[in-house]
PDB file as gemmi writes it, atoms N, CA and C in Angstrom:
CRYST1    1.000    1.000    1.000  90.00  90.00  90.00 P 1                      
ATOM      1  N   UNK A   1       0.962  -1.220  -0.131  1.00  0.00           N  
ATOM      2  CA  UNK A   1      -0.027  -0.263   0.019  1.00  0.00           C  
ATOM      3  C   UNK A   1       1.032   1.278  -0.037  1.00  0.00           C  
ATOM      4  N   UNK A   2       1.161   1.885  -0.957  1.00  0.00           N  
ATOM      5  CA  UNK A   2       2.111   3.227  -1.173  1.00  0.00           C  
ATOM      6  C   UNK A   2       0.942   4.227  -1.570  1.00  0.00           C  
ATOM      7  N   UNK A   3       1.195   5.002  -0.514  1.00  0.00           N  
ATOM      8  CA  UNK A   3       0.535   6.601  -1.265  1.00  0.00           C  
ATOM      9  C   UNK A   3       1.342   7.244  -2.231  1.00  0.00           C  
ATOM     10  N   UNK A   4       0.682   7.883  -3.103  1.00  0.00           N  
ATOM     11  CA  UNK A   4       1.634   8.451  -4.091  1.00  0.00           C  
ATOM     12  C   UNK A   4       1.432  10.091  -3.315  1.00  0.00           C  
ATOM     13  N   UNK A   5       2.359  10.978  -3.812  1.00  0.00           N  
ATOM     14  CA  UNK A   5       2.464  12.417  -3.176  1.00  0.00           C  
ATOM     15  C   UNK A   5       2.294  12.432  -1.804  1.00  0.00           C  
ATOM     16  N   UNK A   6       2.209  11.627  -1.089  1.00  0.00           N  
ATOM     17  CA  UNK A   6       2.205  12.181   0.436  1.00  0.00           C  
ATOM     18  C   UNK A   6       3.036  11.736   1.393  1.00  0.00           C  
ATOM     19  N   UNK A   7       3.886  12.348   2.333  1.00  0.00           N  
ATOM     20  CA  UNK A   7       5.133  12.278   3.040  1.00  0.00           C  
ATOM     21  C   UNK A   7       4.808  11.216   4.267  1.00  0.00           C  
ATOM     22  N   UNK A   8       5.419  10.570   4.569  1.00  0.00           N  
ATOM     23  CA  UNK A   8       5.306   9.801   5.540  1.00  0.00           C  
ATOM     24  C   UNK A   8       5.133  10.783   6.853  1.00  0.00           C  
ATOM     25  N   UNK A   9       4.508  10.287   7.916  1.00  0.00           N  
ATOM     26  CA  UNK A   9       4.231  11.098   8.916  1.00  0.00           C  
ATOM     27  C   UNK A   9       5.319  11.585   9.913  1.00  0.00           C  
ATOM     28  N   UNK A  10       6.200  10.682   9.802  1.00  0.00           N  
ATOM     29  CA  UNK A  10       7.240  10.580  10.709  1.00  0.00           C  
ATOM     30  C   UNK A  10       8.105  12.043  10.178  1.00  0.00           C  
ATOM     31  N   UNK A  11       8.159  12.027   8.796  1.00  0.00           N  
ATOM     32  CA  UNK A  11       9.008  13.439   8.088  1.00  0.00           C  
ATOM     33  C   UNK A  11       8.066  14.663   8.585  1.00  0.00           C  
ATOM     34  N   UNK A  12       6.694  14.468   8.354  1.00  0.00           N  
ATOM     35  CA  UNK A  12       6.255  15.495   9.048  1.00  0.00           C  
ATOM     36  C   UNK A  12       6.476  16.101  10.399  1.00  0.00           C  
ATOM     37  N   UNK A  13       6.683  15.150  11.298  1.00  0.00           N  
ATOM     38  CA  UNK A  13       6.794  15.631  12.810  1.00  0.00           C  
ATOM     39  C   UNK A  13       8.144  16.151  12.944  1.00  0.00           C  
ATOM     40  N   UNK A  14       9.031  15.239  12.074  1.00  0.00           N  
ATOM     41  CA  UNK A  14      10.651  16.026  12.273  1.00  0.00           C  
ATOM     42  C   UNK A  14      10.452  17.456  11.880  1.00  0.00           C  
ATOM     43  N   UNK A  15       9.666  17.489  10.516  1.00  0.00           N  
ATOM     44  CA  UNK A  15       9.878  18.888   9.997  1.00  0.00           C  
ATOM     45  C   UNK A  15       9.235  19.942  11.062  1.00  0.00           C  
ATOM     46  N   UNK A  16       8.118  19.713  11.564  1.00  0.00           N  
ATOM     47  CA  UNK A  16       7.284  20.627  12.284  1.00  0.00           C  
ATOM     48  C   UNK A  16       8.205  21.057  13.972  1.00  0.00           C  
ATOM     49  N   UNK A  17       8.726  19.501  14.342  1.00  0.00           N  
ATOM     50  CA  UNK A  17       9.540  20.192  15.306  1.00  0.00           C  
ATOM     51  C   UNK A  17      10.936  20.793  15.450  1.00  0.00           C  
ATOM     52  N   UNK A  18      11.282  20.819  14.099  1.00  0.00           N  
ATOM     53  CA  UNK A  18      13.047  21.578  14.134  1.00  0.00           C  
ATOM     54  C   UNK A  18      12.599  23.347  14.236  1.00  0.00           C  
ATOM     55  N   UNK A  19      11.757  24.083  13.449  1.00  0.00           N  
ATOM     56  CA  UNK A  19      11.595  25.197  13.785  1.00  0.00           C  
ATOM     57  C   UNK A  19      10.996  25.306  15.491  1.00  0.00           C  
ATOM     58  N   UNK A  20      10.599  24.841  15.837  1.00  0.00           N  
ATOM     59  CA  UNK A  20      10.177  24.868  17.221  1.00  0.00           C  
ATOM     60  C   UNK A  20      11.644  24.984  18.447  1.00  0.00           C  
ATOM     61  N   UNK A  21      12.391  23.763  17.976  1.00  0.00           N  
ATOM     62  CA  UNK A  21      13.425  23.740  18.912  1.00  0.00           C  
ATOM     63  C   UNK A  21      14.242  24.832  18.706  1.00  0.00           C  
ATOM     64  N   UNK A  22      14.525  25.389  17.306  1.00  0.00           N  
ATOM     65  CA  UNK A  22      15.523  26.418  17.128  1.00  0.00           C  
ATOM     66  C   UNK A  22      14.550  27.690  17.648  1.00  0.00           C  
ATOM     67  N   UNK A  23      13.811  27.735  18.014  1.00  0.00           N  
ATOM     68  CA  UNK A  23      12.735  29.064  18.484  1.00  0.00           C  
ATOM     69  C   UNK A  23      12.870  29.007  19.886  1.00  0.00           C  
ATOM     70  N   UNK A  24      13.035  27.974  20.226  1.00  0.00           N  
ATOM     71  CA  UNK A  24      13.039  27.662  21.766  1.00  0.00           C  
ATOM     72  C   UNK A  24      14.579  27.964  22.662  1.00  0.00           C  
ATOM     73  N   UNK A  25      15.332  27.813  21.568  1.00  0.00           N  
ATOM     74  CA  UNK A  25      17.045  27.898  21.925  1.00  0.00           C  
ATOM     75  C   UNK A  25      17.233  29.749  22.472  1.00  0.00           C  
ATOM     76  N   UNK A  26      17.916  30.000  23.579  1.00  0.00           N  
ATOM     77  CA  UNK A  26      18.106  31.420  23.992  1.00  0.00           C  
ATOM     78  C   UNK A  26      18.966  31.969  23.047  1.00  0.00           C  
ATOM     79  N   UNK A  27      18.677  32.957  23.328  1.00  0.00           N  
ATOM     80  CA  UNK A  27      19.829  33.731  22.196  1.00  0.00           C  
ATOM     81  C   UNK A  27      21.198  33.946  22.917  1.00  0.00           C  
ATOM     82  N   UNK A  28      22.120  33.845  22.660  1.00  0.00           N  
ATOM     83  CA  UNK A  28      23.528  33.954  23.382  1.00  0.00           C  
ATOM     84  C   UNK A  28      23.828  35.473  23.654  1.00  0.00           C  
ATOM     85  N   UNK A  29      24.370  35.866  24.933  1.00  0.00           N  
ATOM     86  CA  UNK A  29      24.591  36.960  25.294  1.00  0.00           C  
ATOM     87  C   UNK A  29      25.908  37.421  24.605  1.00  0.00           C  
ATOM     88  N   UNK A  30      26.165  38.618  24.282  1.00  0.00           N  
ATOM     89  CA  UNK A  30      27.363  39.112  23.652  1.00  0.00           C  
ATOM     90  C   UNK A  30      28.133  39.515  24.837  1.00  0.00           C  
ATOM     91  N   UNK A  31      29.650  38.899  24.615  1.00  0.00           N  
ATOM     92  CA  UNK A  31      30.750  39.082  25.450  1.00  0.00           C  
ATOM     93  C   UNK A  31      31.854  39.644  25.123  1.00  0.00           C  
ATOM     94  N   UNK A  32      31.686  40.381  23.658  1.00  0.00           N  
ATOM     95  CA  UNK A  32      32.932  41.175  23.500  1.00  0.00           C  
ATOM     96  C   UNK A  32      31.946  42.113  22.366  1.00  0.00           C  
ATOM     97  N   UNK A  33      32.878  43.232  22.588  1.00  0.00           N  
ATOM     98  CA  UNK A  33      32.137  44.610  22.038  1.00  0.00           C  
ATOM     99  C   UNK A  33      33.430  45.282  21.598  1.00  0.00           C  
ATOM    100  N   UNK A  34      32.617  46.211  20.448  1.00  0.00           N  
ATOM    101  CA  UNK A  34      33.678  47.191  19.639  1.00  0.00           C  
ATOM    102  C   UNK A  34      33.332  48.473  19.823  1.00  0.00           C  
ATOM    103  N   UNK A  35      33.963  49.361  20.228  1.00  0.00           N  
ATOM    104  CA  UNK A  35      34.392  50.909  20.759  1.00  0.00           C  
ATOM    105  C   UNK A  35      34.386  51.678  19.513  1.00  0.00           C  
ATOM    106  N   UNK A  36      33.743  52.225  18.858  1.00  0.00           N  
ATOM    107  CA  UNK A  36      33.701  53.031  17.813  1.00  0.00           C  
ATOM    108  C   UNK A  36      33.271  54.492  18.068  1.00  0.00           C  
ATOM    109  N   UNK A  37      34.498  55.154  17.465  1.00  0.00           N  
ATOM    110  CA  UNK A  37      34.197  56.779  17.311  1.00  0.00           C  
ATOM    111  C   UNK A  37      33.670  57.189  16.234  1.00  0.00           C  
ATOM    112  N   UNK A  38      32.505  57.620  16.440  1.00  0.00           N  
ATOM    113  CA  UNK A  38      31.682  58.247  15.206  1.00  0.00           C  
ATOM    114  C   UNK A  38      32.006  59.616  14.887  1.00  0.00           C  
ATOM    115  N   UNK A  39      32.225  60.253  15.781  1.00  0.00           N  
ATOM    116  CA  UNK A  39      32.332  62.109  15.534  1.00  0.00           C  
ATOM    117  C   UNK A  39      33.490  62.396  16.686  1.00  0.00           C  
ATOM    118  N   UNK A  40      34.554  63.307  16.610  1.00  0.00           N  
ATOM    119  CA  UNK A  40      35.395  63.595  17.307  1.00  0.00           C  
ATOM    120  C   UNK A  40      34.925  65.020  18.201  1.00  0.00           C  
ATOM    121  N   UNK A  41      33.702  65.565  17.605  1.00  0.00           N  
ATOM    122  CA  UNK A  41      33.344  66.794  18.548  1.00  0.00           C  
ATOM    123  C   UNK A  41      34.285  67.800  18.366  1.00  0.00           C  
ATOM    124  N   UNK A  42      33.513  69.211  19.076  1.00  0.00           N  
ATOM    125  CA  UNK A  42      34.637  70.065  19.143  1.00  0.00           C  
ATOM    126  C   UNK A  42      36.028  70.182  19.686  1.00  0.00           C  
ATOM    127  N   UNK A  43      36.284  69.175  20.691  1.00  0.00           N  
ATOM    128  CA  UNK A  43      37.387  69.226  21.546  1.00  0.00           C  
ATOM    129  C   UNK A  43      38.155  68.106  20.946  1.00  0.00           C  
ATOM    130  N   UNK A  44      38.713  68.241  19.663  1.00  0.00           N  
ATOM    131  CA  UNK A  44      39.554  67.139  18.930  1.00  0.00           C  
ATOM    132  C   UNK A  44      40.806  66.543  19.774  1.00  0.00           C  
ATOM    133  N   UNK A  45      41.570  67.714  19.953  1.00  0.00           N  
ATOM    134  CA  UNK A  45      42.596  67.765  20.642  1.00  0.00           C  
ATOM    135  C   UNK A  45      42.731  66.849  22.015  1.00  0.00           C  
ATOM    136  N   UNK A  46      41.648  67.002  22.944  1.00  0.00           N  
ATOM    137  CA  UNK A  46      41.459  66.210  23.791  1.00  0.00           C  
ATOM    138  C   UNK A  46      41.352  65.089  23.676  1.00  0.00           C  
ATOM    139  N   UNK A  47      40.127  64.554  22.356  1.00  0.00           N  
ATOM    140  CA  UNK A  47      39.691  63.193  22.101  1.00  0.00           C  
ATOM    141  C   UNK A  47      41.368  62.198  21.651  1.00  0.00           C  
ATOM    142  N   UNK A  48      42.000  63.163  20.973  1.00  0.00           N  
ATOM    143  CA  UNK A  48      43.237  62.781  20.411  1.00  0.00           C  
ATOM    144  C   UNK A  48      43.633  62.051  21.566  1.00  0.00           C  
ATOM    145  N   UNK A  49      43.898  62.933  22.765  1.00  0.00           N  
ATOM    146  CA  UNK A  49      44.594  62.272  23.912  1.00  0.00           C  
ATOM    147  C   UNK A  49      44.249  61.337  24.527  1.00  0.00           C  
ATOM    148  N   UNK A  50      42.892  61.110  24.549  1.00  0.00           N  
ATOM    149  CA  UNK A  50      42.196  59.826  25.068  1.00  0.00           C  
ATOM    150  C   UNK A  50      42.286  58.813  24.344  1.00  0.00           C  
ATOM    151  N   UNK A  51      42.203  58.980  22.712  1.00  0.00           N  
ATOM    152  CA  UNK A  51      42.589  57.977  21.993  1.00  0.00           C  
ATOM    153  C   UNK A  51      44.155  57.266  21.947  1.00  0.00           C  
ATOM    154  N   UNK A  52      44.873  57.986  22.472  1.00  0.00           N  
ATOM    155  CA  UNK A  52      46.289  57.703  22.492  1.00  0.00           C  
ATOM    156  C   UNK A  52      46.653  57.126  23.757  1.00  0.00           C  
ATOM    157  N   UNK A  53      45.867  57.485  24.712  1.00  0.00           N  
ATOM    158  CA  UNK A  53      46.034  56.759  26.065  1.00  0.00           C  
ATOM    159  C   UNK A  53      45.125  55.468  26.169  1.00  0.00           C  
ATOM    160  N   UNK A  54      43.944  55.584  25.781  1.00  0.00           N  
ATOM    161  CA  UNK A  54      43.328  53.949  25.314  1.00  0.00           C  
ATOM    162  C   UNK A  54      44.102  52.998  23.986  1.00  0.00           C  
ATOM    163  N   UNK A  55      44.680  53.611  23.483  1.00  0.00           N  
ATOM    164  CA  UNK A  55      44.719  52.128  22.354  1.00  0.00           C  
ATOM    165  C   UNK A  55      46.536  52.239  22.228  1.00  0.00           C  
ATOM    166  N   UNK A  56      47.298  53.291  22.647  1.00  0.00           N  
ATOM    167  CA  UNK A  56      48.828  53.378  22.768  1.00  0.00           C  
ATOM    168  C   UNK A  56      49.548  53.667  21.191  1.00  0.00           C  
ATOM    169  N   UNK A  57      48.910  54.347  20.663  1.00  0.00           N  
ATOM    170  CA  UNK A  57      49.319  54.982  19.605  1.00  0.00           C  
ATOM    171  C   UNK A  57      49.808  56.089  19.761  1.00  0.00           C  
ATOM    172  N   UNK A  58      50.701  56.275  18.396  1.00  0.00           N  
ATOM    173  CA  UNK A  58      51.380  57.548  18.440  1.00  0.00           C  
ATOM    174  C   UNK A  58      50.931  58.687  18.486  1.00  0.00           C  
ATOM    175  N   UNK A  59      51.221  59.958  18.016  1.00  0.00           N  
ATOM    176  CA  UNK A  59      50.446  61.105  17.735  1.00  0.00           C  
ATOM    177  C   UNK A  59      49.607  61.137  16.408  1.00  0.00           C  
ATOM    178  N   UNK A  60      50.524  60.799  15.398  1.00  0.00           N  
ATOM    179  CA  UNK A  60      50.103  60.777  13.866  1.00  0.00           C  
ATOM    180  C   UNK A  60      48.768  59.647  13.927  1.00  0.00           C  
ATOM    181  N   UNK A  61      49.337  58.421  14.391  1.00  0.00           N  
ATOM    182  CA  UNK A  61      47.966  57.511  14.551  1.00  0.00           C  
ATOM    183  C   UNK A  61      46.856  57.700  15.123  1.00  0.00           C  
ATOM    184  N   UNK A  62      46.410  58.392  16.532  1.00  0.00           N  
ATOM    185  CA  UNK A  62      45.716  58.844  16.913  1.00  0.00           C  
ATOM    186  C   UNK A  62      45.046  59.743  16.248  1.00  0.00           C  
ATOM    187  N   UNK A  63      45.885  60.889  15.965  1.00  0.00           N  
ATOM    188  CA  UNK A  63      45.104  61.602  14.752  1.00  0.00           C  
ATOM    189  C   UNK A  63      44.324  61.398  13.792  1.00  0.00           C  
ATOM    190  N   UNK A  64      45.079  60.441  12.858  1.00  0.00           N  
ATOM    191  CA  UNK A  64      44.281  59.924  12.046  1.00  0.00           C  
ATOM    192  C   UNK A  64      43.056  58.947  12.119  1.00  0.00           C  
ATOM    193  N   UNK A  65      43.143  58.173  13.213  1.00  0.00           N  
ATOM    194  CA  UNK A  65      42.189  57.709  13.855  1.00  0.00           C  
ATOM    195  C   UNK A  65      40.674  58.465  13.788  1.00  0.00           C  
ATOM    196  N   UNK A  66      41.130  59.878  14.732  1.00  0.00           N  
ATOM    197  CA  UNK A  66      40.050  60.527  15.027  1.00  0.00           C  
ATOM    198  C   UNK A  66      39.618  61.584  13.705  1.00  0.00           C  
ATOM    199  N   UNK A  67      40.206  61.800  13.000  1.00  0.00           N  
ATOM    200  CA  UNK A  67      40.169  62.449  11.828  1.00  0.00           C  
ATOM    201  C   UNK A  67      39.250  61.723  10.426  1.00  0.00           C  
ATOM    202  N   UNK A  68      39.503  60.141  10.952  1.00  0.00           N  
ATOM    203  CA  UNK A  68      38.924  59.261   9.996  1.00  0.00           C  
ATOM    204  C   UNK A  68      37.635  59.014  10.742  1.00  0.00           C  
ATOM    205  N   UNK A  69      36.905  59.551  11.390  1.00  0.00           N  
ATOM    206  CA  UNK A  69      36.027  58.751  12.553  1.00  0.00           C  
ATOM    207  C   UNK A  69      34.599  58.677  11.369  1.00  0.00           C  
ATOM    208  N   UNK A  70      33.831  57.745  11.336  1.00  0.00           N  
ATOM    209  CA  UNK A  70      33.808  56.624  12.302  1.00  0.00           C  
ATOM    210  C   UNK A  70      34.669  55.822  11.977  1.00  0.00           C  
ATOM    211  N   UNK A  71      35.126  55.450  13.295  1.00  0.00           N  
ATOM    212  CA  UNK A  71      36.453  54.479  13.234  1.00  0.00           C  
ATOM    213  C   UNK A  71      36.750  53.438  14.433  1.00  0.00           C  
ATOM    214  N   UNK A  72      36.747  52.406  14.340  1.00  0.00           N  
ATOM    215  CA  UNK A  72      36.959  51.612  15.450  1.00  0.00           C  
ATOM    216  C   UNK A  72      38.170  51.904  16.659  1.00  0.00           C  
ATOM    217  N   UNK A  73      37.859  52.221  17.964  1.00  0.00           N  
ATOM    218  CA  UNK A  73      38.737  52.282  18.778  1.00  0.00           C  
ATOM    219  C   UNK A  73      39.756  51.309  19.018  1.00  0.00           C  
ATOM    220  N   UNK A  74      38.886  50.014  19.717  1.00  0.00           N  
ATOM    221  CA  UNK A  74      39.259  48.852  20.373  1.00  0.00           C  
ATOM    222  C   UNK A  74      38.076  47.901  20.338  1.00  0.00           C  
ATOM    223  N   UNK A  75      38.480  46.862  19.795  1.00  0.00           N  
ATOM    224  CA  UNK A  75      37.762  45.693  19.153  1.00  0.00           C  
ATOM    225  C   UNK A  75      37.928  44.576  20.289  1.00  0.00           C  
ATOM    226  N   UNK A  76      36.681  43.712  20.391  1.00  0.00           N  
ATOM    227  CA  UNK A  76      36.809  42.622  21.522  1.00  0.00           C  
ATOM    228  C   UNK A  76      36.858  42.628  22.860  1.00  0.00           C  
ATOM    229  N   UNK A  77      36.625  44.029  23.296  1.00  0.00           N  
ATOM    230  CA  UNK A  77      36.702  44.067  24.731  1.00  0.00           C  
ATOM    231  C   UNK A  77      35.403  43.828  25.512  1.00  0.00           C  
ATOM    232  N   UNK A  78      35.479  43.405  27.166  1.00  0.00           N  
ATOM    233  CA  UNK A  78      34.497  43.221  27.767  1.00  0.00           C  
ATOM    234  C   UNK A  78      33.560  44.491  27.955  1.00  0.00           C  
ATOM    235  N   UNK A  79      32.644  44.079  28.719  1.00  0.00           N  
ATOM    236  CA  UNK A  79      31.257  45.254  28.499  1.00  0.00           C  
ATOM    237  C   UNK A  79      31.650  46.499  29.551  1.00  0.00           C  
ATOM    238  N   UNK A  80      32.356  45.816  30.470  1.00  0.00           N  
ATOM    239  CA  UNK A  80      32.679  47.043  31.537  1.00  0.00           C  
ATOM    240  C   UNK A  80      33.907  47.824  30.809  1.00  0.00           C  
ATOM    241  N   UNK A  81      34.874  47.176  30.424  1.00  0.00           N  
ATOM    242  CA  UNK A  81      35.796  48.234  29.475  1.00  0.00           C  
ATOM    243  C   UNK A  81      35.329  48.903  28.403  1.00  0.00           C  
ATOM    244  N   UNK A  82      34.728  48.148  27.778  1.00  0.00           N  
ATOM    245  CA  UNK A  82      33.809  49.045  26.557  1.00  0.00           C  
ATOM    246  C   UNK A  82      33.145  50.796  27.255  1.00  0.00           C  
ATOM    247  N   UNK A  83      32.430  50.325  28.566  1.00  0.00           N  
ATOM    248  CA  UNK A  83      31.599  51.412  29.038  1.00  0.00           C  
ATOM    249  C   UNK A  83      32.546  52.544  29.831  1.00  0.00           C  
ATOM    250  N   UNK A  84      33.986  51.980  29.902  1.00  0.00           N  
ATOM    251  CA  UNK A  84      34.966  52.491  30.619  1.00  0.00           C  
ATOM    252  C   UNK A  84      35.647  53.460  29.259  1.00  0.00           C  
ATOM    253  N   UNK A  85      35.491  53.171  28.239  1.00  0.00           N  
ATOM    254  CA  UNK A  85      36.220  53.757  27.102  1.00  0.00           C  
ATOM    255  C   UNK A  85      35.286  54.556  26.772  1.00  0.00           C  
ATOM    256  N   UNK A  86      33.980  54.167  26.506  1.00  0.00           N  
ATOM    257  CA  UNK A  86      33.153  55.142  26.166  1.00  0.00           C  
ATOM    258  C   UNK A  86      32.858  56.567  27.244  1.00  0.00           C  
ATOM    259  N   UNK A  87      33.007  56.311  28.321  1.00  0.00           N  
ATOM    260  CA  UNK A  87      32.611  57.193  29.285  1.00  0.00           C  
ATOM    261  C   UNK A  87      33.842  58.269  28.794  1.00  0.00           C  
ATOM    262  N   UNK A  88      35.203  57.611  29.005  1.00  0.00           N  
ATOM    263  CA  UNK A  88      36.509  58.737  28.728  1.00  0.00           C  
ATOM    264  C   UNK A  88      36.461  59.361  27.536  1.00  0.00           C  
ATOM    265  N   UNK A  89      36.060  58.727  26.284  1.00  0.00           N  
ATOM    266  CA  UNK A  89      35.947  59.405  25.096  1.00  0.00           C  
ATOM    267  C   UNK A  89      34.375  60.432  25.002  1.00  0.00           C  
ATOM    268  N   UNK A  90      33.818  59.996  25.767  1.00  0.00           N  
ATOM    269  CA  UNK A  90      32.559  61.167  25.821  1.00  0.00           C  
ATOM    270  C   UNK A  90      33.100  62.093  26.790  1.00  0.00           C  
ATOM    271  N   UNK A  91      33.391  62.159  27.940  1.00  0.00           N  
ATOM    272  CA  UNK A  91      34.040  63.121  28.539  1.00  0.00           C  
ATOM    273  C   UNK A  91      35.054  64.237  28.008  1.00  0.00           C  
ATOM    274  N   UNK A  92      35.524  63.595  27.121  1.00  0.00           N  
ATOM    275  CA  UNK A  92      36.747  64.583  26.088  1.00  0.00           C  
ATOM    276  C   UNK A  92      36.246  65.091  25.099  1.00  0.00           C  
ATOM    277  N   UNK A  93      34.811  65.078  25.013  1.00  0.00           N  
ATOM    278  CA  UNK A  93      33.743  65.519  23.728  1.00  0.00           C  
ATOM    279  C   UNK A  93      33.574  64.783  22.366  1.00  0.00           C  
ATOM    280  N   UNK A  94      34.055  63.597  22.656  1.00  0.00           N  
ATOM    281  CA  UNK A  94      33.374  62.487  21.198  1.00  0.00           C  
ATOM    282  C   UNK A  94      32.161  61.974  21.457  1.00  0.00           C  
ATOM    283  N   UNK A  95      31.605  61.575  20.367  1.00  0.00           N  
ATOM    284  CA  UNK A  95      30.656  60.684  20.137  1.00  0.00           C  
ATOM    285  C   UNK A  95      31.146  59.248  19.953  1.00  0.00           C  
ATOM    286  N   UNK A  96      30.432  58.276  20.573  1.00  0.00           N  
ATOM    287  CA  UNK A  96      31.019  57.060  20.491  1.00  0.00           C  
ATOM    288  C   UNK A  96      29.729  55.963  20.654  1.00  0.00           C  
ATOM    289  N   UNK A  97      29.956  55.066  19.804  1.00  0.00           N  
ATOM    290  CA  UNK A  97      29.022  53.824  19.917  1.00  0.00           C  
ATOM    291  C   UNK A  97      29.693  52.547  20.512  1.00  0.00           C  
ATOM    292  N   UNK A  98      28.810  51.944  21.021  1.00  0.00           N  
ATOM    293  CA  UNK A  98      29.204  50.289  21.648  1.00  0.00           C  
ATOM    294  C   UNK A  98      28.694  49.173  20.968  1.00  0.00           C  
ATOM    295  N   UNK A  99      29.360  48.514  19.649  1.00  0.00           N  
ATOM    296  CA  UNK A  99      28.427  47.564  19.502  1.00  0.00           C  
ATOM    297  C   UNK A  99      29.062  46.012  19.621  1.00  0.00           C  
TER     298      UNK A  99                                                      
END                                                                             
């Protein structure tokens, strides 16, 4: 007794269960963040000083990074470190995103 055009019931159950299992899995919490300088602001010299302190770059490299905004200042840092860097840069007058 062969049914033509019908899928075996087990395949239908497996196909229906797959999306439910994927939806039930919790989203992973982000553990690494990127700090991105979006704009230097009016106090560019202060921002350059902070970028140098954060990254260890030389004066020319830090200046190029600030003037080339939006650019990444630091990648793959913890949430706490990203918040600290963001605070430093914003206090210096920059606009910052953390992704």
